[in-house]
N, C-alpha and C positions, 0 to 999 in steps of 0.2 A: 424445133421446139414444140412439144406436144401441146395440144389445147387443153386448157382446164375444163374439167365437166362442171355443169351447174348442178348445185345440190339444194334440195328444199331444207329450210331451217324455220323452226317455229319455237316459241318460247313464251316466258312471261317475265315482266320486270316489276320488281318489288322495292319498296323503300326500305330503310334500315330497320323498321319495326315489322316488316313482313306484310305491310299493306300494299295493294296493287297500285300501280301508277298508270293511268290511262293518258294518252296524248304524248308519250315519250317518242321522240324522233329516233328511228333506226335506219341508218344510211350505211350503204358499203362504201367504205373509205376510198377516196379517190375518184368517186363516181357519183352520179346524181341518182342511182338506184336506191330506193328506200321505201319506208312506209312508217307507220305510227301505231302505238298500241291502242287497242280498243278499250271500251269501259271496263273490262277485266284485267287490264294490263297485258293482254296477250297480243302476239304478232305472228304472221306467217309471211315468209319471203324465200324467193328462189335466188340463190347467190352462186357466183363462181366458186370452185373449190379453193380452199386455203386463202380466202379473202379475209378482210377484217371488218367487222361491224362496229359502228360508232353509235353509241347510245347517249342521247343529251336530253335534258329536260330542265325548264327554268327552275333555279334554285337547288340544283343537285350537280354534283361533280361528273363532268363528262368521263365516259369509260369506253374503252376499246376491247373488243373480245374477238379472238381469232376464230375462224371456221375451218375445220378440217373435213375431210371426206367422211369421217365417221360421225360427225355432228348431226343430230337430228332434233334435239330438243335442248334449249338453254334456259336456265334460270339465272337472271341477272338482277343484282341488288345495287341501287344507286344510293350514295350517301348524300345527306344535305351538305351544301357548301355555303359557308358564310360569305364568301367572296362572290359566289354565283347569286345569292340572295341579294346582295347589295347592287347587282345588275338589274334588279326588278324594281320598277317604280310604279306608284299608283297614278293612273290618269283617270279622266272623267268616266265614271261608270265602267271601270275595270282596271287592269294591270297590263304592263307591257315591259318587255326587255328594253334597256336603254339603247341597245343596238338597233332597235325596230322603231325608235322615235323619230318622227320627222319634225316636231315642235321643240320649242325651248322649255326645258323642264330642269329645275334645280332640286337637290335633295338634301336634307338636314336630318342626321341621325338623332336617336334618343340621347346618346351620350353627349353629343354636342349641345343639346337643349338644357341639359341639367348642370352644364359647367358654371353657369352664372346664377347668383342668388336671386331669384325673382319669383313671384306668384303669377307672373303674366307670361304665357308661352311666346307671345309675339316678341316681347322683349329679348327673349334668349336667341332670336334670329339675328340680331344686330351683328353686322360684320362677317356673316357666314356666307352670304350669297351675292353674287354680282347682280347688279341691276335692281336690288332691292334696298330701300333706304328705311331704316327703322329709328324712330325717335320716341323717347319716352315722353309722355305727356307732362311728366312732372316726377320729381324724386318723392313726392308724398306717398307714404304707404297706401296701396290699393288703387293709385291712379292708372290709367290705361296707357296705351302705347299706340302711336300713329305708324302706319306702314304704307309705303308707296312702292308700287312696282312699276319699274321703268318711268319714273318721274311722276309729276303732277299732271294729269291727263285731262283735267277740267277745272274749271272756277267753281265748281259745285262739289258734290260729294265724290271724293276720289278714293274711298276705301275699298279694298278688294272683297272678293267673296270668299267665305270660308266654308269648307266642306269637311264635316267630321263623320267618319265612317259612312260616307255616301250621303249624309244628311246636310242640306245647305242651311247655313246660318250667318247672321251678320257679326258675330262676336264669338271668341273662344275664351273669354275670361273665366268661365265656368271651370275650366280645366287648370291643372298644374303641369309644369313641364315633365314631371316624373310620370304622368299619366300617358304620354305620347310615345309610340313606337317610332314613328317616322312622320316626316313632314316633306311634302312635294310642293313646289311653287311653280305654277304654270304661267308663263310669261307671254308668249306669242298667240296669235289668232289660231294657229293650227292646234294648239293645246287647250285654249280656253273657249273656243267657239261652240263647244258642245254645251256651254252654259248659256249661250245665246245673250239675252238682254241684260245678264248680270255679270258678264265676264270681262268688261272693257277695261277694269282696273286691275286685272290679274286675279288668279284663283289660288288659294292657300288650302292644299288637301291634308287633312290630318287623319292618321291612322293611329288609334288608340291601342293600348296593350290589350291583348286577349290570352286566354289560357292555352297551355300546350299539354298534349297528352303525356300521361306518365303520373308517377306518385306526387301527392301534394307537395308543392314546394312554397316555402315561405321566403319573402325578400323584405328585410327590415332596413330601412335607409333613414339617414337624418343628418342634420348638422345644426350648430348653434354657434352664435358669435355675436359681434355687435358692429354698429354702423357709427360713423362720425362724419361731420361735415368736412368736405374735402379741403376746403380753404375758405378763410373769412376774408372779407374786403378790407383793405387798409383805409381807414377812415381817419379824420383829424381827432386829436384828443380834445379835451375841453379847453386847454390853453391855445391850442392852434385854431380851433373853432372860433374862440373869442377874438383872436387876432384877426381873422379874416372878416368876421362881421364888424368889428370895430373899424377896420380899414375901410369896409365898403360904405359905412355911414360917413366917414371923413371923405372919401372920394366923392360922394354925392352931395357933400355940403349940407347935411342933414344931422341935427343933434342925435345923440344916443337916445333910444327910448327908456322907459322906466326900468328895464332890466339891465341898464348900463353898468350899475355897480357890480352886478354878478359876472358880467363880462370882464371888468377890470380885476376882480379878485381871482378869476381863473388864470389870467395873464400873470399876475403878480406871484401866484403860488405855483405856476407851472403845473396846473392841476391835470391829472390824467382823465378824470371824470368817469362816467358810467359806460362800461362796455355792453352794449345792448345785444350784440351778436352773441356774446357769452351768455348773457342772461336768458336768451330765448331757445338756445340750442342745447342739445345733450347727446350723450352716447346712448344709442338705442339698441335694444336687444332684438335679434333676429333668430327665428328658430323654425325648423321644418322637420317633420317626422312623417314617414309613410310606411305602412305595413300592408303587404298583399299576400294572398294565398291563391295559388293556381295549380291546376292539374286536370285529372279526370282521364277517360278512356278516349280511343279514337272516335267512339260514338258520342261522347258527351264531355266537352272540354269547358272549364269554368275559371273565372277570376274574381275575386273579391277584394277590394283595397279600401283603405282609409288613410286619409292624410290630414294633417294639421299644420297650418302655416301662421306664424305671428311675426309681426314687424312693428316695433315701436319706432316712430320717427326720429330723425335728428333734430326736429323742433318739438319742444315740449308740447304735450297735450295733443299729439297726433300719433295715429297708430292704425293697425289693420289686423284683422283675424280672418282666416279662411278655413273652412271645413269642407272636405270633399269625400264623398262615399261613392264607390264605383262598383257595379255588379255587371258581369256579362256572362252569357252561357251559349255555347255553339253545340248543336245536336245533329247528328246524322240519323235522320228518321228512317229512311229506307236506303237501298243502294243508290238510289237516284234523287233523293230529296234531303236537303239540308236546311236547317233553320237556325235562327239565333235571335237573342234578345239582349239589350244592354241598356243600362240606366245610370246616370251621373246626377248626384244631388249635390249642390253647393250652397253653402251659407257664408255670406260676407258680412263683416261688421267693420266699418270705417269710422274713426273718430278724428275730430279737428278739422280745420279749415287750411291753414298754412299756405294755400296756393294763391298765387297772384291770378285772379280769374279775368282781369281785364273788364272792359265795358262799365258796367254798374258797380263793380268791386274791384278797383284797380289796385288797392293796397290791402295787404294782408299782413300776417304776423311778421315776417322777415322784412317786408318792406317798411312797415312802421319802425322796426328796430334800425333799419338803415337810416331813416330820414330824421328821427328824433334827435335833437341837440344832446351832446354828452355832458352838459353842465347841470341840468336840473335832475335832482334825485327823484325818481318816480315814487318813492316811499317817504312819507312823513316820519316823524319822530315815534309816533305810536303805530307805525306799520300800515296806516291808512295810505290810500293812493293820493298823489299830489298832482295839482294842475301844472301843466307845461305853459308857461307864459311867453315862451320864445317860439317854439315850433308848434304853431296853433293849428296846423293842418293834420297833425299825428295824434292819435289817441294815446292815453297812458298805457304803455306797452305791457306791463304785467297784468293790469286789469284786463285788457283785450286778450292776453294770452290766457288767462284764467277762464275767460268766456268760451274759449274753443272746446272745452270739455262738454259742452251742451250742443255741439254740432255732431250728429251722428247720422250715419247712413247704414241701413240694414237691408240686404236684399237676399232672396232665395231663388235658385235656379234649379229646375228639374229637366234634363234633357234625356229623353228616352228614345230608343230605336229598336226595330226589329226587321227581320229579313227571312224571305223563303227562297231557296234556291232549288230549281229543279232541272235535272238533265233529261231533256225530252229524248234525245237520241244522241248517237255519237257526233261530237262537235257542236251540238246545239243545246244551249241552256237557257233557262228563263229566271229572272231575279225580280222579286218584288220587295221593296224596302218602304218602311213607313217610319218616320221621325216626328216627334212632337217636342216642343220646347216651351215650358212655361216659366215665366219670370215675374216676380213682384218686387217692387222697390218702395222703400219707406225711408226718405230723408226726414230728419227732425232737427230743427234748429231753434234754440231758446236764446232770446236777446233780452237779458234782465234790464230792469229799470235802474238807473243810477244817476248820481250828480257828483261831479268833481269840480266843474267850473262851467261858466257860461257857454264855452265851445264843447267841452268834453262831457256831454251828458246824453241821456236817452230817457224819454218818457212819451207814452207808457212803455211797459215791457211788451214783447212780441214773441208769439210762438208760431212758426211756420212749418206746417206738417203736410207732407205730400204721400199719397198712396197711388201706386200705379200697377197695373197687371197687364202683361202681354203674353199672348199665346200665338205660336206659329207651328204649322205642320207642313210636312212635304210627303208626297206619296208618289214614288217612282216605280215604274214597271217597264223592264226592258229585257230583250233577248240578245245573247251573244252567240255568235256562230264562228267557228274556227276550223280551218281545213288545211291539212298539209298535203302537198302533191308529191308525186313520185320523183320529181326533180328537186325536191327540197325547197320549193317555193311554198308560201302560206299565204292564206287569205283569211281575214277576220272581218266581221261586221257586226255592229250594234245598232239596234232599232228599238226605240222606246217612247214612252208617254209619261208625262209628269204633271202633277197638280200641287200647287202651293197656296197657302192662305196664312195671313197674319193679321191679328186684330188685338185691340187693346183699349183701355181707357184709364183715365187718372183724374184725380181731384186733389187740389190743393187748397189749404185754408190758412189764412193768416189771421190769428186771434190776437187781441190786445188785452192788456191788463191781466195777464196770467200770473199767478203767484210764483216767487221764486223757489218755494219748497219743492224739492225733487218729486215727492209723491203727488204734487198738485200741478205739475207741468203738462196738462192736458187741455185740449180744446174745450172740453166741457167745464172747465174751471175758469174760463174767460169772464170777466166782469164788464165787457164792452159790447155794445149793441152795433158796433161798426165794423164787425169781423168781415173779411172778404174771402169769397169762395170763387175759385176757378176750376175749370174741367177741361179735359181733352179727350178725344176719341179718335180712333182710325180703323180702317178695314181695308185690306188690300189683298188681291189674289193674282195668280198667275197659272195659266194652263199652257202646256208645251207639248210638242212632238219633236223628237230628235233622232239623228242617224249618223252613223260613221262607218267608213269602209276602209280597210287597210290591205294593201297588197305588198307582198315581200317576194321579189323574183330572185331566188337562189342567194339570198343574203347579200345581194348587191344593189338592186334598185328598189326602193320603197316609195309608196305613194299613199297618202291619206287624204280622205275627203270627208268633210263634216257639213251637216245642215241642220238647222234648228229653226222651228217655227214657235214664236212666243206670242200670247195674247194676255194683256194685263189690264187690271181694272183701273190702273192709274191714268188711262187715256180714254178718250171717247172712241166710239165705234169705228170711224173712217180711218183712224191712225193707230188702232189697237193692236193690230197684228204686225210683227216684225219677222223678217226672214234674215238669217244670219249664216252665211256660208264660209267656208274656209277650205283651202287645199294646202297640202305640204308634200314635198318630196325629198328623198335623201339618196345619196349614192355612197355606198360602202366601198370606197376606193381601194381600201386594203385587202378586200376579198377578190379583187381582179387578179388575172393570171400573171400580169406583168409586175405585180408587187409580192407575189407569193414567196419569192426568195429573199425579200428584203426582211431579214431576221429581226432587226431592231424596231420595226414597225408592227405594232400589235393592232391598232385600230386607226383608220383614217376615214372619216365620214364628213360628206359635205351635205348640208341642209338648206332648204329654202321653203319659205311658206308665205301664204297671203290669205287674208281673211277679214271679215266684218264682225265685231262684237259690240253688244250694246250696253248702256249704262242707264237703266231706268231709275236707279237711286238717285240721279241728279235732279229728278222732278219730285215734288212733294205729292202727297196723296191729296187729291182733288185740286191739283194746281191748274187745271183746265177751267176752274170755276171763278167766278167774281168773289171778292171779299167785301162784306158789309159790316157796318158797326151799328149795333143797336142803341137804345136809349137816346134816340135823336128826337127832337120835338119840331113839329111843323104847324103852322097856323093856317087854319082853313076857315074862312069867314069870321076871323077874330077869335076862333076857339082853338087853343093848342091840342095837338094830337100826337101820340107816339108814333115812331117810324124808324126806318133804317136809312143809312147813307152808304152808297157804293163808294169804297175808298180804293179799289183796285179793279182795273178792267180784266175781263175774262179772255182766254184764249182757247177755243175749242180744238185747235190744231196742235196743241202741245203734245210732243212725243219724246221718246228716249233719244239720248245722244248715242252716236255711233262712232266707234274707233275702228279705223281701217289701218291694219298692220302689215308691213312687209318686214320679213326677217330672213337674213342669211347667216348660217351658222357653220362652224367647223368644230369637229370633235376629233382629238387625236390621242393615241396612247403609244407610248414609245418604251423601248427596253423592258419588254415583258410586262407592260402596263405599269412600270414604276413611275413613269412620268406621264401626267394626263394634262391635256389642254382643251379648254372650251372657249370659243370665241364667237360672239354674236355682233351683227350690226342690224339695227332696227330702225325703221321709220314709222312712226305711229301718228296718224292724222285723226283728231277728233273733229267731226262734223255735227251739225245740228246742235251745237253746244248751247246750252239754255243760258240766256242773258236777258236783261230787261230791254223790251223793244222801246225806242224813244217815241214819245207822244208829245204834241204841243202843250205848252203850259196852261193854254186856256181850257183844256179838257178838265183840269181840276181833279184828276183821279191819278193814282199811281199806275205806272205801266205794267203791262202783263208780262209774265215770263214767256219768251218765245225761242224757238230753235234757230237763231240768227248768228251764233258765233261759231268760230272754229280755232283749233289749236294744233300745233305740231310738236312732237318730241322726236328728235333723232339721237341715237346713242350708240355707244360701243361698250360691250362687256367682255371681259377676260377673266378667265379663271384658270389657275395653274397649280397643280399639285404634285409633289415628288415624295416617294417613300422608298426607303432602303434600309440596310442595316450594316453596321461595322462590327463584327464580333457578335457580342451579345447586346450591342446598342442598336436599338431600332428607332428610326426617326421618320417623321412625316411633316412636310412643310407645305403649307397651302397659302396662296395670295389671290386676291380678287381686286378688280379694277372696274369702275363704271364711269363713263363720261356721257352726259345727257345734255343736249341743246334744246331748251324749251322756248317756244315762240307763240305768242297769240297771233293768229293770221286774219281773224275778223271778229268784229263785235257787232256786226249787223248795221253798221252806220251809226251806232250809239256813241256816247262820250266815253272817254276813259274813266275806269271805275276807281274811285279813291276809297282807301280803306286804311285800316291799321291806326285808328285814333289812339294816341298815347296818353295825352293829358289835354285839358281844355286849352292850355296856353301853347300847345304844339299843333293840335289838330291831326288830320290824316297825314300819314307819312309814306304810304305806298300808292302806286298807280298800276292799273292793268290796262294795257293799251296794245294797239296793233304794232307788230314789229319787234316787240320786246318780250321778255319772259314774264310770267305771272308775278305780280306784286313786287315791281322793282321799286327802289327807294327814289323819292323824288323831293328835292329841296335845293336850298342855296349851296353853292359851292363856296366854302370858306378857304382863305389863303393865309392862315395864321393870324397875327394881330398887327396893327400899326405900332411899330416900335418907337415912332417919333412924330412929333407935329409936322415934320417936313414929309414924311410919307403920306400922311393925310392930305397936305396941301398939293402934293404932286399927283394925287388920284383925282382927276378932273375929267369932265366930259369934253365933247367937241366944242362946246360954247364957252369953255373955261370954267364951268360951275363945279363944285365939289360933288363927287359921286356919293359920298357919305358925309354930309354936312354936320350930322349930329355926333360924329366920331371924335373920341379923344385917344391920345397915345394909350395903348394897352387894349383898344376895343378890337372887336373881330372885323377883319377885312373880308368882303364878299366879292365874288366875281360878277362883273356886270355882263352877263351872258348875251343879252340881246342888243348890247351896245346903246341903249337909249340914254345912258348917262345917270340913271338912278338905280337904286336896288329895290325891287319890288317882287311880287310873286311871279311876275313875268320872266324873272331871271332863274326861276327854279329849273333844275336840270337833273339828268339821270345820275344817281349816286351809288349804283351797285344794287345787288339783291341777295336775298338768302339762298338763291340757287347756286350751288357749288360748281366749280370747274370740273372737279371729279371727286369721287369717293373711293375709298379702298379699305380692304381688310386683310389681315394676315394671321396665321396660326402656326404654332410649332408644338408637336407632340413628341416626346421622348419616352422611352421605356428601357430599363436595364435591370435584371435580376429582381424583378418584383417592384422596383421603383418606377414611377411614371411622373412626368412633368409636362405641363400644358401652359401655353400662353396664347392669349388672343388679343389682337389689336384691331382698333378701328379708327379711321381718319377721314377728315373731310377737308378739301383744299379749295381755296378760292370763294368761299362763302363770305358775305358780309352780314352784319347784324346791327339792328338799331338798339342801343342800351337804352330803351325807355325806361327801365327800372333805375337807371343811374342818371336820369336826366337832371333831377334835383341835386344829386352829387357832384356834378360837373358845372352847375350853374355859376353865372357871374353876377347876377342881379337877383333881387328878392322877388317873390310872388306875393302881391297884396300884403306886403309887410311880414311875409313868412320866411324864416331862414332855418332850413333843414340842415343836416350834416353835410360834409364835403368828403370827397376823396381826398386822402392825404397828399396826393400829387398836386392839389390846388395850392399847396404852399409855394410851389415854384411858379405862382402867377406873375404876371408882368407888374413891376414896380419901377419907380425911377431909378432904383439901385439894381434892378435885374432887368434891364431893357432888352435883352436878347431872347427872353422868354417868348414862346408862342402860346402860352397859356393866358387867356384874357384876365384882365384886372377884375376885381371885385368892386361893385358900386351899388348903392341904393337908389341911384337915379340914372337908370339905363336910357341914354338919349339915342343910342345906336342900334338897339334891337340884338344885343349879343346872344341872346338865347333863342332867337328864332331857329326853327329847325334847319339844320344845314349838315354839312359833311362832318362837322364836329362830333355828331352823335352817331356816326356810322363807323363801325369798328371791323376789323378783320377777325372773323370768327372762324378761321381755319383751326383745326386742332387734330392732333393725333393722341389718342386714348389707349392705354393698356387696360383693356376691358376686364381681363382676368388673368391671373397667375395661380397655378395649382400644383401642388406636390402631393403625391400619393404613394401608398405602399400596400401591395397585395401580399397577405400573409401567406407562408408556404402551405401547400396542400397537405404536406406530411404532418404539419402540426394540427392542422384543422380536423384532419381525420380522426385524431384522437378525442375530439369533442363533438364529432358527428355534424360538422359544419361543411357545407359544399363550397363555400367561397366568403372571403372577408376582405375588405380593403378600407383603409383610414386615409384621411387626406387633411390637408390644410390649404386654405384658398384665400385669396384677397381679390376683390372686385374694385375697379376704377383705382388701380395702383397709382397711376399718375396720368396727367393731361398736360401736354405740351401745347399752349396757345398764348396768343397775344391779347385775347379778349379780356377786358376788365371787369365784366360781370361775374356772377357766380359760375356760370356754366355756359359754354358755346353750344350745347346741344339744346337747340330751342324748338319748341313745339308751338303750333298755332292753337292748341287747346285752350289756352288762356284768353283767347278772343273768340269764343264761341265756336272752336274748331273751324275758324275761317281760314280757307287757303289764301285769301287776299291779304292777310296779315302775316304771310309766311316771313320768317326772319326777324320779327319784332319781338324783342324780349320785355314782357311786362312784369318780369319778376318772379319767374317759375321757381318752385321749391327745388333746390339743387339736388343733383345726384349725390348720393353718399358714397363714401368709401367703407367697404364691408370686409371684415375679418371673420372667418369661419373655421371651424374644426368639425369635420364629419366622418361618417362611417357607412358602409353598405355591407350587409351580412345576408348569405343565402343558406337556408337550412331545411 
């Protein structure tokens, strides 16, 4: 057989628009011989005659070109491939092919983000990604969203870092989902270590939409619809309420109070009473419209967009409006220099309170509506407000509801960024980015003076107004180097420096005796000399160096190393510098020779990584300093003198928390990539966790925060996706599963941390202690009720004394955990927690002849919740003479004629402590929610061409279609935001504004 002669081949590789493509891989098929195109898209290679050249480039369709003996010069055009672009992901300070990743990175597309009706991009991530828990702070319009990447990693701030177009920020609420092109979530140390002291809680990378070359294209999209409360709670009617209260006084041997005749009348007339849930709720309008224009040449691409979002709440007098204007421009200045600028301006306006905020404001509109008795009409004959003489701990609900119109929050946000990209020589580029974020916030609350009765009144009026301004900027400079070797191996490196600073100040004034007239509701109109002024300030900075190197040996063996040095102003000099290394490796098993003939296997990759990442956000600004209170008076030689008192000890050694993460992952694609699987097992250990260092009581000062705690999260993540078609029917099914085991491993010798205070009569309901998960529930274990006097008499201690001597038939039976023969706080025990056994999500996408149908599910299994908001609805005794409404299920309480019930009796003289915190108030909060269902239709292009429209789609959508749960509160999706965003109150329901069900009709038109 004659030997083939070598022939020289040269040529140029272009894109579909005729532009040159540098860095294209050119390899002789079946060999390791190859090269890559230079900055002009040109290449030169000597190859055997009659061989085949393979041209490949990220984001473009792979192409094979035969070489004959006559071939000397080639011109190859590569077309963009949507599928290939999906295989490119954004990573810290650059991009990479998915096949080149050694870390755990998940992607969410723009279409997925816009499937749910929300103004918050984070909320749209719910159910999409394994290992990522997304919980709405509230259903109140404009409320934020909590996101946890791979569980709660600290008892302090566990929020992830957000990076928008390369600029780091703590929040992305200034964007709308429609503004985002793609979202990547970095989960393990190999992926996040490039962000050093800010990456311990995960990193969310946002790429916004930019202009594309070509004629100006307009995109108009929008929807409108309404929202309604998903469910109302089944409460007692006026007659049922009166029956229970009357019975309670009879069981307590106490005469009916002065409102007894009203109770008797309600029973005799079988009155329904006032439906307060209906009184305060409404169907709320929701609307969103966006218009963008983009286009330009290869040298200058631009995009301009404007969006308007409005949401009227399902509780009256609550609503939200959001205006967003975005502009960006990308310019090719020279053959080797590119630049770009972008700016996003956002204006938010929120009205109403509505939320259960916990702490100092435990009751809000919906909570008052639940608690107030249904007998008393809140309106008098002349339409005035009436005093509630029965439920004296609840304000007049219509009056309080009307007051919400005076609660307003307005804020403005300007986020701008710019970049300069210089190609220094082949394979080496330099990029400088600068971003600045300006945010001002203006909450204003007016509390008018009024008098309804001795309990329900306010004097004088109050106006609480706050003004804050925050500025943060980030300047990053880094170089990227890429080299492709002749054996098709590649090497890339990133080396950079970064500086950040954030500063701000705020002032808040509470003014008294301010007129009710709208035009006079200003601080300057106050008629009081006792106004209160408070102020806040902060200033923090970070200076960093970072580097990363990647080596890919013949698309088989990959290794990534990352190192970052951070210096922060949050800590003092000796502990100011942190070093955060990571290493990751991967093996593309499917590229090995022994799997080349396995046709059904497209990708099989094994990944492993290890690294350290910091969490400087766990520490406050100036947390190393002592805290002092002023306005203290000291006596020296009989003469008073002003001074300060130290109230908290300082700790000069305070530093950031560090998360040490180990991850092992597997990526697989089968059947021509129709079936994809990603699996990860991770072990994340948080060391140097900040907790309060115990000090002796005689010190007389609060303990200092110190790096004495530790915590461990271990988990399993699975994501499976399958796509195929049956004739014209195309379908895509995806599921994800996450199981995380959370355990506190040290508190530095300190006591367990109690938190989650529900009500004064309950107190703290969670503990955080070594050996258990964060914020587990801690209280008495209830065992139903005593059904008879015989059961009470039989429940005795070793000495023969009654364990619950004050109990009567129908009272709650508690477990004597410590066996001392009495029921005390020493019998408190573990009662579960809000940490679920696992979470999961599922999606189904169908398309057929222009029609498309989408379904998104999200579920939580094994989580418990404390229905703190429903405490009074479940009570069996009164609280200082106050009777609020009841769950309708309380009608099944124990009575002599209903002795088998496990619902405790009602009584006005509780000698047993039936309403002590116990497992009675811990409920199963598992749920499965149909997050969204959407049906759409894309109009035929033949029809659209007649009106010069490039594309048009209409759709109908429903959010929160149904929720399957045993939880008796409004919503099993419980956030800690109602308790000052405290992770130690995880799983405690303070009465959050519930998630609404939303119906929408929408459209999208391109022209």
